[in-house]
Backbone as a chain_set.jsonl record, in Angstrom:
{"seq": "MTMLSFHVPCHPTLHSSPLSQQSNQSRKITITSSSSSLSTSSKSRRLLLSTCIIISTVSPTTFFSFSSASLSLTPNASTDAIRKFYDLPDSGGVKALDLRVGSGSTPVDGDQKVAIHYYGRLAAKQGWRFDSTYDHKDSTGEPIPFIFTLGSNKVRIEAAVKSMKVGGIRRVVIPPSQGYQNTTQEPLPPNFFDRQRLFTTIFNPTRLANGEGSTLGTVIFEVELVNVKH", "coords": {"N": [[7.392, 72.035, 70.89], [7.878, 73.709, 67.844], [7.487, 77.173, 67.44], [6.091, 79.332, 65.177], [5.731, 82.472, 63.566], [4.293, 84.646, 61.293], [3.353, 87.179, 58.914], [1.755, 88.059, 55.931], [1.151, 90.913, 54.208], [-1.84, 91.917, 52.493], [-4.281, 92.785, 49.949], [-6.55, 95.134, 51.237], [-9.269, 94.625, 50.922], [-9.613, 91.974, 50.659], [-11.314, 89.08, 51.507], [-11.023, 86.411, 51.957], [-8.79, 83.633, 51.448], [-7.381, 83.65, 48.181], [-6.789, 81.212, 47.105], [-8.548, 79.549, 48.401], [-10.938, 80.571, 47.416], [-10.561, 79.866, 44.806], [-10.821, 77.137, 44.952], [-13.429, 76.348, 44.593], [-14.023, 76.718, 41.992], [-13.951, 75.971, 38.483], [-11.289, 75.342, 36.129], [-9.52, 75.799, 33.052], [-6.745, 74.276, 31.835], [-3.79, 74.027, 29.992], [-0.922, 72.37, 28.733], [1.915, 72.775, 26.734], [4.44, 71.091, 24.91], [6.393, 72.522, 23.619], [6.634, 75.157, 24.578], [5.959, 74.991, 27.215], [3.845, 76.392, 28.368], [1.203, 77.966, 30.216], [-2.264, 78.103, 29.915], [-4.839, 80.036, 31.052], [-7.448, 81.617, 33.005], [-7.594, 85.203, 33.64], [-8.122, 85.761, 36.27], [-7.4, 83.429, 37.649], [-4.699, 83.503, 37.216], [-3.824, 85.189, 39.124], [-4.219, 83.887, 41.473], [-2.372, 82.932, 43.34], [-1.034, 85.141, 44.226], [-1.809, 86.976, 46.199], [-2.196, 85.878, 48.71], [-2.872, 85.762, 52.187], [-1.43, 84.996, 55.327], [-1.172, 83.839, 58.646], [0.933, 82.111, 60.646], [0.777, 80.494, 63.571], [1.355, 78.204, 64.915], [2.547, 74.988, 64.007], [1.069, 72.089, 63.509], [-0.455, 68.806, 63.326], [-3.036, 69.082, 64.295], [-3.903, 71.575, 63.862], [-5.945, 74.186, 62.453], [-7.267, 76.201, 59.741], [-8.569, 79.474, 59.998], [-10.656, 82.141, 58.863], [-10.28, 85.662, 58.356], [-11.114, 89.159, 57.792], [-8.897, 90.365, 56.664], [-6.824, 88.593, 56.586], [-5.5, 85.239, 56.443], [-5.572, 83.037, 58.913], [-3.782, 80.756, 61.004], [-4.645, 78.887, 63.538], [-4.818, 77.081, 66.631], [-7.69, 75.211, 67.522], [-9.828, 73.224, 69.057], [-12.544, 72.917, 68.88], [-13.585, 73.549, 66.429], [-14.321, 72.425, 63.191], [-13.899, 73.362, 60.684], [-12.147, 73.219, 57.778], [-10.075, 71.763, 58.926], [-7.516, 70.23, 58.218], [-4.834, 69.882, 58.36], [-1.934, 68.017, 58.172], [0.637, 65.483, 58.646], [2.733, 64.673, 55.975], [3.249, 61.448, 54.736], [6.402, 59.794, 55.068], [7.964, 62.067, 54.567], [9.715, 63.478, 56.084], [8.787, 65.311, 57.916], [7.208, 67.244, 56.685], [4.412, 69.345, 56.587], [0.994, 69.443, 55.575], [-1.813, 71.008, 53.997], [-4.751, 70.523, 52.392], [-6.154, 72.549, 50.089], [-7.701, 72.345, 47.875], [-8.897, 69.394, 46.489], [-7.721, 67.564, 43.821], [-8.931, 66.147, 40.677], [-7.705, 64.752, 38.73], [-4.989, 62.758, 37.363], [-2.476, 61.088, 39.402], [0.928, 61.79, 40.052], [3.875, 59.746, 39.473], [7.079, 58.4, 40.465], [9.625, 59.214, 38.19], [8.075, 60.334, 36.226], [8.256, 62.442, 33.497], [7.412, 65.036, 33.01], [6.216, 66.913, 35.295], [4.131, 69.375, 36.039], [3.786, 72.312, 37.843], [2.255, 75.079, 39.582], [3.434, 77.471, 41.864], [3.63, 79.273, 44.986], [5.89, 80.755, 46.884], [7.023, 81.275, 50.232], [8.884, 82.63, 52.996], [9.219, 81.496, 56.368], [10.58, 83.103, 58.075], [11.359, 86.668, 58.104], [8.819, 87.867, 58.188], [7.096, 86.356, 56.585], [7.964, 86.732, 53.963], [7.559, 86.831, 50.466], [9.298, 84.9, 48.264], [9.251, 83.876, 45.719], [7.183, 83.239, 42.835], [5.482, 81.34, 40.473], [3.636, 82.579, 38.932], [4.684, 84.971, 38.335], [6.429, 84.464, 36.355], [6.625, 84.828, 33.069], [5.722, 83.97, 29.666], [6.396, 84.768, 26.171], [3.933, 85.645, 25.37], [2.764, 86.623, 27.577], [1.685, 84.803, 29.302], [1.636, 82.939, 32.367], [4.321, 80.796, 33.332], [4.527, 77.452, 34.185], [6.339, 75.576, 36.706], [8.378, 72.963, 35.781], [9.346, 69.654, 36.272], [11.169, 66.558, 36.828], [9.815, 63.937, 38.606], [11.323, 62.73, 41.524], [13.682, 64.001, 41.52], [14.509, 65.506, 43.651], [13.465, 68.19, 44.549], [13.544, 70.316, 46.704], [11.702, 69.267, 48.513], [9.207, 69.916, 47.532], [8.444, 67.908, 46.016], [7.592, 65.982, 47.852], [5.163, 67.039, 48.546], [3.792, 66.933, 46.157], [3.619, 64.286, 45.329], [1.41, 62.833, 46.341], [-0.716, 64.222, 45.378], [-3.467, 65.065, 43.152], [-3.991, 65.93, 39.728], [-5.018, 69.249, 39.287], [-5.389, 69.773, 41.923], [-4.825, 71.788, 44.892], [-2.489, 72.632, 47.291], [-1.258, 73.549, 50.472], [1.927, 73.64, 51.9], [4.136, 73.199, 54.635], [7.457, 73.353, 55.034], [10.072, 71.977, 56.794], [13.385, 73.064, 57.94], [15.199, 70.901, 57.65], [14.281, 69.55, 55.46], [14.195, 71.386, 53.515], [15.79, 73.993, 51.655], [19.07, 73.077, 51.131], [21.356, 73.88, 49.927], [22.663, 76.279, 47.527], [21.894, 75.594, 45.004], [19.693, 74.032, 44.716], [16.52, 73.548, 43.295], [13.06, 74.708, 43.366], [14.198, 77.914, 42.222], [14.258, 81.468, 42.683], [14.162, 83.469, 39.744], [15.157, 86.008, 39.757], [18.05, 87.78, 40.655], [18.399, 89.361, 42.987], [16.301, 88.436, 44.622], [17.08, 85.774, 44.97], [19.499, 86.12, 46.375], [18.57, 87.355, 48.711], [16.973, 85.332, 49.72], [18.903, 83.295, 50.233], [20.719, 84.585, 51.978], [19.146, 84.814, 54.138], [18.19, 82.188, 54.963], [20.588, 80.857, 55.256], [22.018, 82.33, 57.074], [24.756, 82.838, 59.025], [25.147, 84.049, 61.55], [22.576, 84.321, 62.69], [21.833, 81.659, 62.665], [23.666, 80.66, 64.499], [22.645, 81.834, 66.723], [20.526, 80.282, 67.334], [18.273, 80.321, 65.682], [17.652, 78.605, 63.678], [15.452, 76.871, 63.258], [13.454, 78.478, 62.361], [14.515, 80.112, 60.311], [15.123, 78.481, 58.036], [12.687, 77.408, 57.344], [10.204, 76.951, 54.946], [7.285, 77.923, 53.132], [4.974, 76.732, 50.883], [2.424, 77.276, 48.502], [1.029, 75.013, 46.411], [0.04, 74.097, 43.193], [-1.009, 71.436, 41.305], [-0.584, 71.109, 37.996], [-0.255, 69.596, 35.594], [0.549, 66.292, 34.414], [2.825, 64.205, 32.822], [3.109, 61.017, 31.888]], "CA": [[6.858, 72.321, 69.551], [8.394, 74.939, 67.261], [6.486, 78.211, 67.253], [6.396, 80.195, 64.048], [4.753, 83.549, 63.401], [4.573, 85.612, 60.26], [2.17, 87.742, 58.274], [1.971, 88.637, 54.615], [0.1, 91.889, 53.913], [-2.556, 91.709, 51.247], [-5.229, 93.843, 49.631], [-7.437, 95.273, 52.404], [-10.635, 94.181, 50.676], [-9.62, 90.526, 50.521], [-12.048, 88.499, 52.633], [-10.582, 85.04, 52.155], [-7.667, 83.272, 50.595], [-7.742, 83.425, 46.781], [-6.719, 79.782, 46.836], [-9.805, 78.977, 48.86], [-11.945, 80.959, 46.44], [-10.294, 79.101, 43.595], [-11.137, 75.732, 45.139], [-14.805, 76.083, 44.189], [-14.194, 77.111, 40.61], [-13.273, 75.128, 37.513], [-10.319, 76.031, 35.321], [-9.014, 75.091, 31.893], [-5.299, 74.379, 31.85], [-3.142, 73.241, 28.953], [0.535, 72.415, 28.694], [2.484, 72.425, 25.439], [5.815, 70.666, 25.091], [7.33, 73.455, 23.017], [6.865, 76.349, 25.391], [5.561, 74.702, 28.592], [3.067, 77.547, 28.804], [-0.061, 77.704, 30.887], [-3.367, 78.941, 29.469], [-5.798, 80.086, 32.143], [-8.142, 82.896, 33.104], [-6.807, 86.248, 34.296], [-8.319, 85.676, 37.719], [-6.617, 82.332, 38.189], [-3.289, 83.878, 37.173], [-3.498, 85.923, 40.339], [-4.719, 83.179, 42.648], [-1.321, 82.7, 44.318], [-0.242, 86.349, 44.401], [-2.21, 87.869, 47.29], [-2.582, 85.097, 49.873], [-2.424, 86.24, 53.493], [-1.382, 83.882, 56.255], [-0.45, 83.96, 59.902], [1.165, 80.789, 61.217], [1.118, 80.62, 64.976], [1.94, 76.923, 65.268], [2.417, 74.016, 62.933], [0.817, 70.767, 64.048], [-1.533, 68.141, 62.594], [-4.355, 69.408, 64.842], [-4.172, 72.984, 63.61], [-6.839, 74.429, 61.336], [-7.268, 77.563, 59.244], [-9.78, 80.274, 60.137], [-10.56, 83.288, 57.978], [-10.662, 86.995, 58.805], [-11.315, 90.059, 56.663], [-7.652, 90.821, 56.047], [-5.757, 87.598, 56.622], [-5.823, 83.839, 56.641], [-4.793, 82.711, 60.091], [-3.657, 79.361, 61.37], [-4.676, 78.892, 64.983], [-5.378, 75.85, 67.167], [-9.016, 75.304, 68.125], [-10.338, 71.866, 68.979], [-13.996, 72.896, 68.75], [-13.978, 73.912, 65.076], [-13.928, 71.428, 62.208], [-13.764, 73.991, 59.371], [-10.883, 73.126, 57.064], [-9.036, 71.223, 59.802], [-6.955, 69.154, 57.421], [-3.383, 69.96, 58.421], [-1.456, 66.693, 58.553], [1.989, 65.114, 58.231], [2.835, 63.864, 54.766], [4.027, 60.24, 55.023], [7.756, 59.646, 54.522], [8.387, 63.371, 54.044], [10.671, 64.113, 56.974], [8.174, 66.353, 58.73], [6.47, 68.229, 55.894], [2.998, 69.458, 56.933], [0.2, 69.783, 54.391], [-3.226, 71.351, 54.097], [-5.36, 70.487, 51.066], [-7.115, 73.615, 49.838], [-8.614, 71.768, 46.895], [-8.496, 68.058, 46.055], [-7.853, 67.451, 42.379], [-9.684, 65.011, 40.141], [-6.928, 64.152, 37.654], [-4.072, 61.671, 37.685], [-1.456, 61.301, 40.424], [2.247, 61.511, 39.478], [4.698, 58.677, 40.025], [8.5, 58.632, 40.228], [10.052, 59.025, 36.814], [7.287, 61.153, 35.302], [9.188, 63.392, 32.912], [6.895, 66.399, 33.053], [5.272, 67.251, 36.345], [4.02, 70.832, 35.956], [3.107, 72.901, 38.989], [2.397, 76.483, 39.928], [3.685, 77.59, 43.301], [3.815, 80.578, 45.619], [6.794, 80.415, 47.971], [7.271, 82.277, 51.264], [9.731, 82.263, 54.119], [8.651, 81.676, 57.704], [11.279, 84.284, 58.565], [11.105, 87.921, 57.369], [7.386, 88.156, 58.17], [6.426, 85.674, 55.487], [8.383, 87.337, 52.694], [7.394, 86.02, 49.259], [10.555, 84.885, 47.52], [9.061, 83.5, 44.317], [5.878, 82.756, 42.386], [5.504, 81.037, 39.043], [2.749, 83.497, 38.227], [5.513, 86.097, 37.907], [7.278, 84.011, 35.252], [5.749, 84.936, 31.898], [6.279, 83.695, 28.348], [6.349, 85.906, 25.249], [2.545, 86.089, 25.209], [2.282, 87.12, 28.855], [1.102, 83.726, 30.103], [2.539, 82.418, 33.399], [4.975, 79.54, 32.977], [4.626, 76.565, 35.347], [7.614, 74.929, 37.0], [8.302, 71.593, 35.277], [10.477, 68.857, 36.743], [11.004, 65.11, 36.857], [9.609, 63.466, 39.97], [12.461, 61.941, 41.957], [14.894, 64.804, 41.331], [14.808, 66.192, 44.914], [13.208, 69.617, 44.401], [13.236, 71.016, 47.955], [10.534, 68.644, 49.146], [7.946, 70.121, 46.823], [8.103, 66.56, 45.557], [6.818, 65.316, 48.892], [3.804, 67.575, 48.484], [3.166, 66.627, 44.873], [3.488, 62.846, 45.093], [0.08, 62.32, 46.681], [-1.743, 65.113, 44.83], [-4.053, 64.783, 41.852], [-3.998, 67.099, 38.858], [-6.096, 70.169, 39.635], [-5.387, 70.018, 43.355], [-4.038, 72.876, 45.463], [-2.068, 72.21, 48.627], [-0.28, 74.368, 51.189], [2.865, 72.793, 52.629], [5.132, 73.832, 55.492], [8.629, 72.505, 54.863], [11.064, 72.311, 57.822], [14.732, 73.276, 57.402], [15.876, 69.651, 57.281], [13.765, 69.083, 54.179], [14.149, 72.535, 52.623], [17.003, 74.325, 50.9], [20.317, 72.669, 51.758], [22.441, 74.571, 49.226], [22.192, 77.357, 46.652], [21.603, 75.095, 43.652], [18.439, 73.285, 44.702], [15.365, 74.234, 42.734], [12.945, 75.871, 42.484], [14.896, 79.117, 42.651], [13.788, 82.698, 42.047], [15.006, 83.869, 38.618], [15.729, 87.313, 40.046], [19.263, 87.656, 41.467], [18.167, 89.957, 44.297], [15.452, 87.533, 45.404], [17.899, 84.612, 45.35], [20.433, 86.526, 47.419], [17.829, 87.588, 49.949], [16.584, 84.009, 50.2], [20.044, 82.563, 50.77], [21.293, 85.279, 53.129], [18.24, 84.595, 55.268], [18.149, 80.812, 55.467], [21.948, 80.407, 55.569], [22.657, 83.389, 57.845], [25.525, 82.157, 60.074], [24.958, 84.681, 62.856], [21.263, 83.961, 63.222], [21.864, 80.224, 62.927], [24.403, 80.489, 65.748], [21.774, 82.31, 67.803], [19.456, 79.316, 67.556], [17.089, 80.63, 64.886], [17.62, 77.712, 62.521], [14.146, 76.252, 63.03], [12.613, 79.446, 61.66], [15.168, 80.66, 59.12], [15.067, 77.602, 56.88], [11.336, 76.913, 57.087], [9.568, 77.583, 53.79], [5.87, 77.609, 52.941], [4.581, 76.772, 49.481], [1.138, 76.861, 47.966], [1.365, 74.264, 45.202], [-1.06, 73.617, 42.356], [-0.563, 70.447, 40.321], [-1.187, 71.526, 36.738], [-0.282, 68.546, 34.583], [1.487, 65.189, 34.572], [3.049, 63.425, 31.609], [3.713, 59.745, 32.273]], "C": [[7.398, 73.648, 69.055], [7.271, 75.928, 67.011], [6.93, 79.139, 66.145], [5.335, 81.276, 63.951], [5.185, 84.465, 62.288], [3.29, 86.048, 59.605], [2.557, 88.352, 56.948], [0.856, 89.62, 54.338], [-0.568, 91.596, 52.592], [-3.509, 92.868, 51.033], [-6.253, 93.955, 50.745], [-8.851, 94.796, 52.173], [-10.729, 92.677, 50.513], [-10.277, 89.905, 51.743], [-11.721, 87.038, 52.853], [-9.45, 84.761, 51.202], [-8.112, 83.088, 49.159], [-7.643, 81.964, 46.399], [-7.995, 79.094, 47.281], [-10.937, 79.335, 47.921], [-11.795, 80.136, 45.174], [-10.78, 77.668, 43.712], [-12.54, 75.37, 44.697], [-15.072, 76.427, 42.736], [-13.432, 76.16, 39.7], [-12.345, 75.971, 36.678], [-9.958, 75.168, 34.127], [-7.525, 75.342, 31.802], [-4.734, 73.503, 30.749], [-1.648, 73.43, 29.043], [0.978, 72.032, 27.299], [3.953, 72.117, 25.625], [6.804, 71.676, 24.554], [7.637, 74.63, 23.919], [6.554, 76.139, 26.859], [4.749, 75.843, 29.174], [1.763, 77.105, 29.417], [-1.106, 78.658, 30.346], [-4.451, 78.893, 30.517], [-6.435, 81.455, 32.191], [-7.291, 83.908, 33.849], [-6.96, 86.193, 35.805], [-7.456, 84.579, 38.316], [-5.13, 82.602, 38.115], [-2.863, 84.536, 38.475], [-3.817, 85.147, 41.609], [-3.663, 82.953, 43.715], [-0.609, 83.976, 44.74], [-0.6, 87.169, 45.623], [-2.678, 87.117, 48.522], [-2.047, 85.729, 51.153], [-2.43, 85.065, 54.442], [-0.656, 84.285, 57.527], [-0.291, 82.548, 60.442], [1.597, 80.974, 62.66], [1.673, 79.315, 65.524], [1.697, 75.962, 64.14], [2.256, 72.648, 63.556], [-0.334, 70.139, 63.294], [-2.917, 68.51, 63.089], [-4.741, 70.851, 64.584], [-5.076, 73.148, 62.414], [-6.767, 75.891, 60.935], [-8.61, 78.224, 59.53], [-9.574, 81.572, 59.386], [-10.965, 84.573, 58.684], [-10.705, 87.906, 57.598], [-10.026, 90.424, 55.973], [-6.556, 89.783, 56.057], [-6.335, 86.209, 56.74], [-4.959, 83.383, 57.785], [-4.853, 81.235, 60.396], [-3.557, 79.296, 62.876], [-5.299, 77.61, 65.496], [-6.73, 76.074, 67.819], [-9.69, 73.953, 67.963], [-11.827, 71.813, 68.701], [-14.48, 73.188, 67.342], [-13.442, 72.904, 64.085], [-13.625, 72.043, 60.847], [-12.332, 73.908, 58.87], [-9.756, 72.601, 57.951], [-8.432, 69.994, 59.141], [-5.433, 69.178, 57.416], [-2.843, 68.625, 58.933], [-0.019, 66.501, 58.087], [1.927, 64.298, 56.952], [3.706, 62.65, 55.058], [5.39, 60.266, 54.343], [8.303, 60.947, 53.94], [9.425, 64.061, 54.92], [10.106, 65.278, 57.758], [7.458, 67.44, 57.97], [4.996, 68.183, 56.294], [2.218, 69.914, 55.708], [-1.227, 70.125, 54.771], [-3.777, 71.372, 52.682], [-6.415, 71.578, 50.957], [-8.122, 73.204, 48.782], [-8.064, 70.416, 46.472], [-8.746, 67.944, 44.563], [-8.627, 66.217, 41.965], [-8.927, 64.298, 39.029], [-6.013, 63.05, 38.149], [-3.073, 62.088, 38.756], [-0.093, 60.96, 39.843], [2.942, 60.354, 40.176], [6.152, 58.999, 39.718], [8.865, 58.322, 38.787], [9.223, 59.782, 35.803], [8.156, 62.303, 34.802], [8.708, 64.833, 32.982], [5.798, 66.511, 34.102], [5.248, 68.773, 36.405], [3.215, 71.356, 37.139], [3.2, 74.427, 38.928], [2.633, 76.526, 41.431], [3.822, 79.052, 43.698], [4.628, 80.303, 46.866], [7.041, 81.569, 48.926], [8.231, 81.723, 52.307], [8.956, 82.401, 55.421], [9.307, 82.87, 58.379], [10.911, 85.488, 57.703], [9.612, 88.18, 57.165], [6.674, 87.541, 56.967], [6.758, 86.235, 54.127], [8.218, 86.366, 51.53], [8.685, 86.066, 48.449], [10.385, 84.467, 46.067], [7.619, 83.072, 44.082], [5.958, 82.493, 40.896], [4.581, 81.95, 38.257], [3.468, 84.785, 37.825], [6.384, 85.738, 36.708], [6.415, 83.933, 33.995], [6.478, 84.544, 30.613], [6.087, 84.919, 27.452], [4.94, 86.447, 25.038], [1.958, 86.631, 26.511], [1.644, 86.07, 29.734], [2.107, 83.249, 31.155], [3.061, 81.035, 33.032], [5.069, 78.655, 34.217], [6.041, 76.031, 35.515], [7.482, 73.46, 36.622], [9.547, 70.829, 35.718], [10.14, 67.377, 36.664], [10.87, 64.658, 38.3], [10.74, 62.508, 40.349], [13.766, 62.71, 41.871], [15.206, 65.716, 42.521], [14.671, 67.699, 44.806], [12.691, 70.231, 45.709], [11.934, 70.533, 48.594], [9.209, 69.129, 48.591], [7.481, 68.77, 46.305], [7.245, 65.829, 46.579], [5.373, 65.779, 48.88], [3.071, 67.086, 47.258], [2.836, 65.148, 44.722], [2.087, 62.309, 45.351], [-1.046, 63.224, 46.193], [-2.316, 64.548, 43.539], [-4.072, 66.07, 41.042], [-5.232, 67.955, 39.149], [-6.146, 70.509, 41.105], [-4.501, 71.185, 43.745], [-3.741, 72.517, 46.913], [-1.079, 73.221, 49.203], [0.614, 73.436, 51.998], [3.833, 73.655, 53.427], [6.319, 72.888, 55.551], [9.689, 72.897, 55.886], [12.462, 72.441, 57.213], [15.422, 71.998, 56.941], [15.443, 69.125, 55.929], [13.709, 70.214, 53.146], [15.449, 72.738, 51.88], [18.248, 73.958, 51.703], [21.53, 73.337, 51.118], [21.821, 75.571, 48.25], [21.894, 76.901, 45.232], [20.294, 74.331, 43.573], [17.303, 74.137, 44.148], [14.113, 73.917, 43.562], [13.611, 77.098, 43.089], [14.29, 80.348, 41.983], [14.702, 83.073, 40.881], [15.708, 85.196, 38.859], [16.908, 87.179, 41.015], [19.046, 88.202, 42.876], [17.341, 89.034, 45.18], [16.228, 86.298, 45.847], [18.842, 84.966, 46.494], [19.729, 86.751, 48.75], [17.387, 86.268, 50.562], [17.751, 83.325, 50.898], [20.662, 83.253, 51.986], [20.389, 85.194, 54.352], [18.377, 83.182, 55.809], [19.528, 80.259, 55.812], [22.719, 81.444, 56.382], [23.416, 82.794, 59.033], [25.308, 82.743, 61.463], [23.638, 84.264, 63.481], [21.168, 82.462, 63.486], [22.572, 79.939, 64.244], [23.585, 80.935, 66.948], [20.569, 81.407, 68.033], [18.194, 79.557, 66.776], [16.909, 79.69, 63.7], [16.26, 77.12, 62.218], [13.189, 77.176, 62.301], [13.216, 79.871, 60.333], [14.97, 79.794, 57.892], [13.701, 77.043, 56.559], [10.711, 77.68, 55.931], [8.14, 77.08, 53.662], [5.554, 77.76, 51.465], [3.088, 76.502, 49.356], [1.44, 76.243, 46.607], [0.088, 73.853, 44.49], [-0.495, 72.652, 41.323], [-1.318, 70.679, 39.021], [-1.322, 70.377, 35.756], [0.775, 67.502, 34.896], [1.598, 64.465, 33.241], [3.801, 62.164, 31.983], [4.668, 59.259, 31.193]], "O": [[7.372, 74.63, 69.797], [6.235, 75.58, 66.446], [8.039, 79.672, 66.184], [4.163, 81.021, 64.226], [6.291, 85.005, 62.308], [2.262, 85.38, 59.718], [3.552, 89.069, 56.842], [-0.299, 89.207, 54.239], [0.065, 91.082, 51.67], [-3.549, 93.812, 51.822], [-6.789, 92.93, 51.167], [-9.582, 94.578, 53.139], [-11.812, 92.152, 50.255], [-9.864, 90.158, 52.875], [-12.123, 86.477, 53.873], [-9.178, 85.528, 50.279], [-9.126, 82.433, 48.918], [-8.325, 81.512, 45.479], [-8.472, 78.168, 46.624], [-11.805, 78.505, 47.649], [-12.784, 79.755, 44.547], [-11.115, 77.04, 42.707], [-12.821, 74.198, 44.448], [-16.222, 76.429, 42.297], [-12.401, 75.61, 40.085], [-12.563, 77.172, 36.52], [-10.076, 73.944, 34.182], [-7.087, 76.489, 31.703], [-5.156, 72.357, 30.59], [-1.162, 74.509, 29.383], [0.471, 71.063, 26.734], [4.642, 72.785, 26.396], [7.956, 71.691, 24.989], [8.789, 75.055, 24.012], [6.847, 77.009, 27.678], [4.935, 76.221, 30.33], [1.282, 76.001, 29.164], [-0.89, 79.87, 30.31], [-4.941, 77.813, 30.846], [-6.001, 82.365, 31.485], [-6.382, 83.541, 34.594], [-6.034, 86.539, 36.54], [-6.848, 84.769, 39.368], [-4.359, 82.002, 38.864], [-1.703, 84.456, 38.879], [-3.7, 85.688, 42.708], [-4.005, 82.795, 44.887], [0.33, 83.915, 45.534], [0.208, 87.986, 46.063], [-3.469, 87.645, 49.303], [-0.902, 86.179, 51.197], [-3.326, 84.223, 54.383], [0.354, 84.988, 57.483], [-1.285, 81.859, 60.672], [2.654, 81.542, 62.936], [2.399, 79.332, 66.517], [0.732, 76.111, 63.391], [3.221, 72.097, 64.085], [-1.123, 70.855, 62.676], [-3.896, 68.278, 62.379], [-5.793, 71.305, 65.037], [-5.008, 72.367, 61.465], [-6.268, 76.726, 61.69], [-9.663, 77.617, 59.332], [-8.448, 82.058, 59.279], [-11.879, 84.578, 59.508], [-10.37, 87.483, 56.492], [-10.048, 90.765, 54.79], [-5.453, 90.055, 55.582], [-7.501, 86.025, 57.089], [-3.735, 83.341, 57.658], [-5.832, 80.553, 60.094], [-2.511, 79.61, 63.444], [-6.22, 77.087, 64.87], [-6.902, 77.022, 68.585], [-10.081, 73.579, 66.857], [-12.335, 70.76, 68.318], [-15.678, 73.084, 67.077], [-12.26, 72.559, 64.116], [-13.151, 71.35, 59.947], [-11.418, 74.467, 59.477], [-8.597, 72.961, 57.746], [-8.79, 68.861, 59.463], [-4.807, 68.557, 56.556], [-3.243, 68.156, 59.998], [0.481, 67.25, 57.247], [1.158, 63.342, 56.855], [4.807, 62.808, 55.584], [5.522, 60.7, 53.199], [9.021, 60.932, 52.94], [9.957, 65.107, 54.549], [10.854, 66.14, 58.218], [7.126, 68.473, 58.551], [4.397, 67.108, 56.336], [2.728, 70.685, 54.895], [-1.775, 69.598, 55.74], [-3.318, 72.158, 51.854], [-7.438, 71.54, 51.64], [-9.265, 73.663, 48.792], [-6.886, 70.305, 46.132], [-9.855, 68.197, 44.093], [-8.94, 65.354, 42.785], [-9.441, 63.344, 38.444], [-6.231, 62.477, 39.217], [-2.849, 63.276, 38.99], [0.04, 59.924, 39.192], [2.636, 60.026, 41.322], [6.435, 59.783, 38.812], [8.464, 57.297, 38.236], [9.608, 59.874, 34.638], [8.724, 63.05, 35.599], [9.524, 65.755, 33.009], [4.625, 66.243, 33.841], [6.241, 69.394, 36.783], [2.102, 70.899, 37.399], [4.102, 74.985, 38.305], [2.092, 75.709, 42.177], [4.088, 79.93, 42.877], [4.129, 79.689, 47.809], [7.245, 82.705, 48.497], [8.368, 80.511, 52.473], [8.137, 83.307, 55.57], [8.669, 83.571, 59.164], [10.229, 85.343, 56.689], [9.192, 88.651, 56.108], [5.758, 88.142, 56.404], [5.919, 86.216, 53.227], [8.675, 85.224, 51.592], [9.114, 87.131, 48.005], [11.288, 84.682, 45.258], [6.929, 82.61, 44.991], [6.448, 83.331, 40.139], [4.728, 82.082, 37.042], [2.929, 85.593, 37.068], [7.009, 86.615, 36.112], [5.563, 83.052, 33.883], [7.684, 84.753, 30.479], [5.666, 85.977, 27.918], [4.769, 87.578, 24.582], [0.8, 87.047, 26.55], [1.115, 86.391, 30.798], [3.302, 83.164, 30.87], [2.329, 80.208, 32.487], [5.648, 79.079, 35.217], [6.837, 76.037, 34.576], [6.569, 72.781, 37.092], [10.669, 71.309, 35.553], [8.988, 66.992, 36.463], [11.726, 64.966, 39.129], [11.072, 61.594, 39.595], [14.836, 62.153, 42.115], [16.062, 66.595, 42.423], [15.658, 68.419, 44.956], [11.525, 70.619, 45.796], [11.171, 71.324, 49.148], [8.163, 68.781, 49.14], [6.283, 68.518, 46.171], [6.29, 65.14, 46.222], [4.462, 65.003, 49.171], [1.864, 66.849, 47.305], [1.864, 64.799, 44.051], [1.63, 61.413, 44.641], [-2.204, 63.018, 46.554], [-1.725, 63.667, 42.914], [-4.157, 67.165, 41.599], [-6.347, 67.443, 39.244], [-6.86, 71.428, 41.507], [-3.556, 71.533, 43.037], [-4.64, 72.143, 47.666], [-0.178, 73.689, 48.507], [0.124, 72.549, 52.697], [4.289, 74.699, 52.962], [6.212, 71.768, 56.05], [10.167, 74.031, 55.863], [12.697, 71.979, 56.097], [16.15, 72.01, 55.949], [16.16, 68.337, 55.312], [13.229, 70.014, 52.03], [16.129, 71.778, 51.519], [18.458, 74.457, 52.808], [22.611, 73.355, 51.706], [20.599, 75.689, 48.164], [21.667, 77.728, 44.35], [19.829, 74.014, 42.479], [17.157, 75.307, 44.502], [14.107, 72.977, 44.357], [13.591, 77.299, 44.304], [13.853, 80.274, 40.834], [15.922, 82.998, 41.026], [16.734, 85.481, 38.242], [16.787, 86.546, 42.063], [19.461, 87.578, 43.852], [17.648, 88.868, 46.36], [16.057, 85.826, 46.971], [18.971, 84.215, 47.46], [20.247, 86.372, 49.8], [17.42, 86.102, 51.782], [17.611, 82.833, 52.018], [21.086, 82.581, 52.926], [20.82, 85.473, 55.471], [18.653, 82.999, 56.995], [19.636, 79.298, 56.575], [23.95, 81.436, 56.378], [22.786, 82.292, 59.964], [25.289, 82.006, 62.449], [23.584, 83.899, 64.655], [20.497, 82.039, 64.428], [22.139, 79.084, 65.016], [23.808, 80.467, 68.065], [19.692, 81.729, 68.835], [17.135, 79.057, 67.153], [16.097, 79.956, 62.814], [15.934, 76.885, 61.054], [12.221, 76.719, 61.692], [12.504, 79.979, 59.335], [14.679, 80.311, 56.813], [13.555, 76.281, 55.604], [10.688, 78.911, 55.933], [7.83, 75.95, 54.039], [5.834, 78.798, 50.867], [2.55, 75.614, 50.018], [2.042, 76.889, 45.749], [-0.836, 73.325, 45.109], [0.397, 73.012, 40.555], [-2.529, 70.475, 38.946], [-2.379, 70.196, 35.15], [1.771, 67.79, 35.559], [0.59, 64.151, 32.608], [4.975, 62.214, 32.35], [5.276, 58.199, 31.339]]}, "num_chains": 1, "name": "protein.A"}
């Protein structure tokens, strides 16, 4: 079994994942075809920005437990709390944990506008955050969701989204074989420095030759399904 370990520092007063806090709250979300903008509360804008996570192993029997400064993923057969990590069917090994189950519609292949928010991290570089849609703002300061057509091969985020319902939030661990295969696959950070750091990490020839491929190319996304247009 591949062993992964990383930690993302967060605010010291954070007592649980903001995504978990978000799961018990309602939100109002709207998408407009002209600007593809997201209207939401200021708190929900930050829900993906300060998540802490330690991944010690990735398996369907692993569950999340909370501490005062981090969200840790550790195996424990005696605890049922949030033990929902499972393999997504026909995904090539993508693991998923549902942080909140949505109540809206489920997308299907060919949907022209599948809108999501995401928070992307690398398993390498201590869980370095390489992109977040909450950093992408329109002219009014609202975060812009990532919009794509289902079936367009978007770094296996599609595998996570296909079985979600609108309003749901899901954490997915994407192995190298299902992650970034080249420098043109989306979603990509808009910032040049972030793109270069992402690619020089996951495609690092020296580290790949040293057998680090199972860690370098593994990416972790928190995905929120915002809207679907059939």
